[in-house]
N, C-alpha and C positions, 0 to 999 in steps of 0.2 A: 351498362349504358342506361341512361334515363330514357323516358318515353321519346320515341323518334318524332322529330318534326318533319323530316323529309325521308322518304323511302324510294329508292331507285331499284327497280326489279327487272332483270334481264333486258336492260335497255339496249336497243340496237339502232344506230343512226347510219344512214347511207346517203350517198350522193349519186345522182343520175346524170350521165353524160352520153347523149345519143342512146345507144342500145346497151350501154355498159352501166352496171351498178357497182359502186365501190363502198364497202362497209368500213367506216372509220371508228365506230364505237360498237363493239361486238359482244353483246350480252352481259353487261356489267351489273353487279348488285352491290349496293351499299346503303347505309343509313346514317343520318345525322341526328343526334339527340338535342334536346333543349339545352341552351347555354353551352354548347359544345363546339370546339374548333376542330374541324377535320381538314387535314392537308391532303391534296391530290397532287402527286409528284410524278415526274418522268421527263424524258428528253422531249425536245420539240418534235411534233409529228406523232406523238403516241396517243392522242385523242383527248387530252385534258380540256382544252378550250371547247371542243365540240360537245363534250359532256355538259359543260356549263351552259352553252348556247341551246342545247337540247332541253335542259331544265327550264330555261327562260322562254323557250319556243321562239328563238330569234335566229334560226338557221338561215343561211343563204337560200335563195329561191330553188336551187337545185338539190338542196338537202331535205331529207324527210326522216321522221322517226318511224322505222319499219317494224318495230316490235318492242314489247315490254310495257312497263308502267312507271309513272313518276307521281308518287303520292305525297301531297303536302297537307299536313294535318288531316290525313285520312282521305282527302279528295284526289282522284286521279286527274292530274292537270291535262292529260291528253284527251280527256272526254269533255273538256270545257269549250265553250264557244270562244271566238276571238275577243268578244266584248268582256266575257267573264275573266279570261286570262289577262286582258289589259288592266282590269281593276286590281288583280293580284300583283302584277308586275309593277314594281316601283313603290307599292304600298306595303305588301306583306313580304315580298321577295325583291331585294334590290341587288344591283350588280355594279362593281367597279370594273371597267373594261381595261384591257391590256395596254392600250396606248393612250396616255393622257394628252398627247399632242394632237391626236386626230379624233378623239371621242367627243369633243365639244364643238358645237357649231360655230365656225369662225365669224359669221356675220351677225350673231346675236350676242347681246351683253350677258355677262355671268348671271346677273339678277333675273333677267327674263327667262333664261334657261332653267334656273333653279326654281323660280316661283311657279312656273307652268305646272310642274308635278305637284307642288304643294297645294295650289288652287284646285287642281283636279281631284287629288286623292283625299285631302283633308276638308274639302268643301268650305273654304274660307274666302273672304274677300281679299283683294289685292293688297291693301295696307297691312292686314294681318299676315298675309303670306310674306311680304317683305320683312316684317319683324321676325318671322321664323327663319327666313333666309339669313338675316343679319346675325341671329343667335348662333346658327350653325357655322357660319363663316368665322365668327369670333371663336367658337369652340375648336375649330381646326387651325387656329393660329393667325387669323387676319386681324390686326389691331384696329383697322378702319373699315369695317364691313360695308358701310354705306358707300364708300368710295370704290371698294372692290366690286360691289354689285353693278356699278356703272361701267366697269371696264370690259374690254373684249378679250378673248382667249390669247390673242397674239401679244397682249401687253403683259402677260404673266409668264414666269419661268416654268420649266417642266415640273418642278416640285410644287409650285403654287397651283398649277393646273390639277395635279393629282390630289391636292388638298381640297380643291373645289369639287372634284369627282367624288371624294369621300363624303364631303358635306352634302352633296346632292343625293347620294345614296342613303345617307342617314336621316335626311330631313323629314321623312315620313315615318321614322322609327320602325323599320321593318323587323320581322321576326327572324328572317334569314338573310344574311349578306353573302353574296358570292363575289370573292375578290380574285380576279384573274390576273396573275402576275402584276400586282399593284405597285411593285417597287422596281421592276425590271429596268426602266429607262432612267432611273434616278441615280445620282451619285451616292456614295456610301453614307455621308452625313445626313442627307435628306431622307434616304431610305430608313435610317434608324429613327428619325423623327416621325415618319409616317407610321412605322410599326409601333412606336410608343403610343401614338395617337389612337391607333386601332385597338391596342390593348386597353387603353383608358376607356374608350367607348364601350368595349365589351363588358368591363366591370360596371359601368353606369347603366347600360341598357339590358344586359342579360340576353342578348340575341345569340343566335347560332351563326357559325361562319363556315363556308366551304372555301378554303384558301388554296388556290391553284398556283403552283410554283415549281421551278426546277432547282431552287436554292435550298439545300438541306440545312443551312445555317438558320434560315428563316423558319423552317419547319421545327427545328429544335426549340426556338424561342416561342413560337406561337401556338403549336398544335397540341391537342390531346391524343388524337389518333391520326394514323397515316395510311393512305391508300396509294400503292405504287402501281402505275399503269405502264404497259408496254405493248405497242402495236395493237392498240384498241381494246386490250383486255386488262383486267386486274390480275397482277401476278403475286401480290402480297399485301396483307392488311395486318396492322398491329398497333398497339398503343405506342406512343412516341419513344418511351424508354426502351421497350423491348426491341423496337426496330433499330435503334442505334447501338444497343449492346449485344443483341442476338439476331442479326439479320439472317434469313434463311434462304431466300432466293438469290441465285448468282447475280442477277441483274441489280438487286438491291445492294448486295455487297460491292458490286462494281461502281455504283453511284457513290457509295460512301468512300471507297478507296480513291475516287477521282475528285474528292472535295478537299480543298486546302483546310488545314487545321492550325490553330495557333496554340501550340503546347510546348513552347520552349525550344525544342529541336526541330530542324527542318526535315520533313519526311518527303520522299519522292512520291509524286502523284502517279497513279497507275490508271491510264485511260482505258476505257472500254473499246476494244477493237471493233472496226466495222461501223455500220450505220443501221438506224431503224429501218426495217423493210418498208418500201412504199405501200401506202394504203391500198388494200385490195389484192395484194400479193398472196397467192395460194400457198400455204405452208401446212403440210400434213400433220407434223408433230408440234413440238414446242417452238414457239415463234422466236425464242431467244437462242435456239440451239446453235445457229451458225456463228454466234458471237460468244458462246459460253465456253469457259475453260474446262468444264467437267462433263460436257455433253457426250453421250454415247449413241450408238445406233438405235437403241431403244427410245431415246429422247426424240428421234426424228420420225418415229413410226405412228404415234398417235398423240393427240393433244391432251396434256395432263389436266386433271380437274383441279379446281381451287378447293383444297381440303383443309380442314381444321387441324392444327397441330397442337394448340394449347388454348387456354382461355383468351378469347379476343384476337387470336393469332392464326391467320390462314395463309397458305402459300400454294402456288401452282407450279410444283416441281416434284418429280418422282424421286429426286435425290435427297430431298429435305427430310 
């Protein structure tokens, strides 16, 4: 991997409710290199979105980062003041949020919402900001950007709103883009268009991307490396080819077996039994043991370490 732009070290994120502390991200480590696309995958509730919000320091009021480091270009973001982090957020690190329907302010025009970040981070006047906004709206597929700029979010479809979110995230040319389920609420046709657009912008800008998704088809198209999360921990990391051809963790294998494939003949999907354990549930051993088809008594006794199996390939399983 080339020089890392982002380094997450033993990150732990918790939520506090009265006298109870619930850990939702439990000591994860990963890096993203320059001009690299890393996919973070797993079921709902495994900690993917909380990881991204921890990096952006946009956790809900009851959430805190209780341990670890988040280094961006060598600087520990957790040691920065709110003002310093505000200058990085949106300028050097941008994020596309999970729900395009609710991420835009319904009472402000598209142009006002987009130009606010441009004026603030690029230190330009309003006319120049509007020109930048029009350029990015055009690049994401709006043929009449000046007209779109005057519209409100409710006047746009879900796919159009997601394009606006992408244009907003890209308008200040960030070094790192965090895309949290950017195609979840979209139909298949619009999803393909948005992914093509992100790929095109990657080639043009050379930025790095943390792509958060549960769709392994998207992972195969977009990513260089894959991080698989389960119950707040990383259970496997590998380059995308190795993960699809030689998955090692039973959870990764389960995700692949439960994904539809278009290969001529119809294959029966094999669902993963059970559910992700609720955040904060104490589990002495492997957190996947109760759903794992090959788990033994040894798996339930102590938590396995994330160990290196091969070049760039690590797994948290004693059976691997």
